[in-house]
C-alpha positions as a printed Julia matrix, in Angstrom:
163×3 Matrix{Float64}:
   3.19    4.01   25.06
   5.42    1.91   27.26
   6.22   -1.68   26.3
   4.57   -2.86   29.52
   1.28   -1.21   28.59
   1.39   -2.79   25.14
   2.07   -6.3    26.45
  -0.45   -5.93   29.3
  -3.07   -4.87   26.76
  -2.18   -7.76   24.48
  -2.3   -10.24   27.36
  -5.74   -9.0    28.46
  -6.88   -9.24   24.84
  -5.87  -12.9    24.72
  -7.59  -13.65   28.04
 -11.02  -15.24   27.84
 -13.33  -12.65   29.36
 -16.37  -10.78   28.18
 -15.86   -7.55   26.26
 -16.92   -4.16   27.64
 -20.49   -4.49   26.32
 -20.86   -8.0    27.68
 -20.68  -10.02   24.46
 -18.21  -12.84   25.04
 -15.37  -13.49   22.6
 -16.31  -15.66   19.65
 -12.99  -17.52   19.85
 -11.7   -19.04   23.1
  -8.49  -20.8    22.04
  -5.31  -18.74   22.54
  -3.54  -20.23   19.47
  -6.57  -19.38   17.32
  -6.62  -15.83   18.77
  -2.96  -15.43   17.86
  -3.71  -16.69   14.36
  -6.58  -14.18   14.03
  -4.26  -11.34   15.08
  -1.64  -12.43   12.53
  -4.36  -12.78    9.86
  -5.65   -9.27   10.64
  -2.2    -7.81    9.98
  -1.75   -9.96    6.86
  -5.12   -9.04    5.31
  -4.69   -5.36    6.13
  -1.21   -5.17    4.62
  -2.02   -7.34    1.6
  -5.19   -5.58    0.45
  -4.72   -1.97    1.6
  -3.15   -0.9    -1.7
  -6.01   -2.44   -3.67
  -8.65   -0.8    -1.48
  -6.96    2.61   -1.68
  -6.47    2.31   -5.45
 -10.12    1.4    -5.94
 -11.33    4.24   -3.72
  -9.08    6.84   -5.3
 -10.14    5.86   -8.82
 -13.81    5.84   -7.82
 -13.73    9.27   -6.2
 -11.21   11.04   -8.42
 -13.06   10.48  -11.67
 -12.57   13.2   -14.23
 -15.14   15.92  -14.18
 -17.43   15.82  -17.18
 -17.91   19.57  -17.23
 -17.08   21.22  -20.51
 -15.2    24.49  -20.3
 -15.49   27.24  -22.89
 -12.09   26.25  -24.33
 -12.89   22.55  -24.66
 -14.55   21.33  -27.86
 -18.06   20.0   -27.32
 -18.4    16.38  -26.2
 -14.7    16.04  -25.29
 -14.41   14.67  -21.75
 -11.25   15.15  -19.72
  -9.0    12.12  -19.39
  -8.14   10.35  -16.12
  -4.62   11.71  -16.35
  -5.97   15.28  -16.16
  -7.78   14.66  -12.86
  -5.11   12.62  -11.06
  -2.01   14.33   -9.71
   1.29   13.38  -11.3
   3.35   11.43   -8.77
   6.85   10.13   -9.35
   7.65    6.45   -8.86
   9.82    7.36   -5.86
   6.99    9.33   -4.19
   4.56    6.49   -4.88
   6.92    3.96   -3.27
   7.41    6.23   -0.25
   3.63    6.57   -0.01
   3.22    2.8    -0.05
   5.79    2.38    2.71
   4.13    5.07    4.82
   0.74    3.44    4.19
   1.97    0.03    5.33
   3.38    1.6     8.5
   0.0     3.3     9.04
  -1.66   -0.11    8.67
   0.56   -1.71   11.32
   0.09    1.17   13.76
  -3.68    1.3    13.19
  -4.32   -2.42   13.63
  -2.1    -2.46   16.73
  -3.9     0.49   18.35
  -7.32   -0.98   17.56
  -6.4    -4.41   18.9
  -5.17   -3.0    22.2
  -8.09   -0.59   22.51
  -6.08    2.62   22.12
  -7.89    4.17   19.16
  -7.13    7.68   20.37
  -3.5     7.05   19.46
  -4.51    7.14   15.81
  -4.43   10.93   15.98
  -0.65   10.66   15.84
  -0.92    9.35   12.26
  -2.69   12.53   11.15
  -0.3    14.74   13.09
   2.8    13.05   11.7
   1.45   12.99    8.16
   0.45   16.64    8.2
   3.97   17.59    9.31
   5.89   15.32    6.96
   3.81   15.81    3.81
   2.82   19.43    4.41
   3.81   20.65    0.92
   2.12   17.73   -0.88
  -1.07   18.22    1.12
  -1.15   21.92    0.22
  -0.9    21.06   -3.48
  -3.57   18.36   -3.48
  -5.24   17.83   -0.09
  -7.97   15.52   -1.38
  -5.52   13.05   -2.84
  -3.19   12.71    0.14
  -5.69   13.04    2.98
  -8.25   10.95    1.1
  -5.75    8.13    0.77
  -4.91    8.35    4.47
  -8.57    8.24    5.47
  -9.32    5.26    3.24
  -6.25    3.49    4.62
  -7.27    4.21    8.22
 -10.86    3.09    7.72
  -9.67   -0.12    6.05
  -7.18   -0.97    8.81
  -9.6     0.01   11.59
 -12.32   -2.21   10.09
 -10.05   -5.25    9.98
  -8.72   -4.47   13.47
 -12.22   -4.15   14.94
 -13.36   -7.41   13.34
 -10.34   -9.19   14.82
 -10.89   -7.58   18.23
 -14.56   -8.62   18.33
 -13.59  -12.18   17.41
 -10.93  -12.5    20.09
 -12.13  -10.17   22.87
 -15.88   -9.82   22.42
 -17.8    -6.63   22.26
């Protein structure tokens, strides 16, 4: 994406015209639109870790199935169902997630959602070995992160550009 395309898209986003469906923007003031864009990035970056943590805990609950080697009525612990990740890998994951947030909100705000495919392509190349070991954990986190950032980006875009 060239810088001119990005700034042209941003300028058209700040203009006061109806959206593609015909619903006018809910906010007309350019300074307020800029504040909404900044707030979208801020909310996405601030709460993405919380949202991902909640989703991963909710969907990676330990299985309550009892194997033949497990004594009766002994459930598995959370530590048995969650992959073991070093502090360094967790910090790298957070940094990658924040970069995903910035890219996602930017693409949604300028109406280039198809560019989000590059996140999956890059992640599948970079974290290939981790994904092979535990695909649900790594791809699940990416999907939750993308849905979160896209939701905030779409809300901001509807407010400032209409629908």
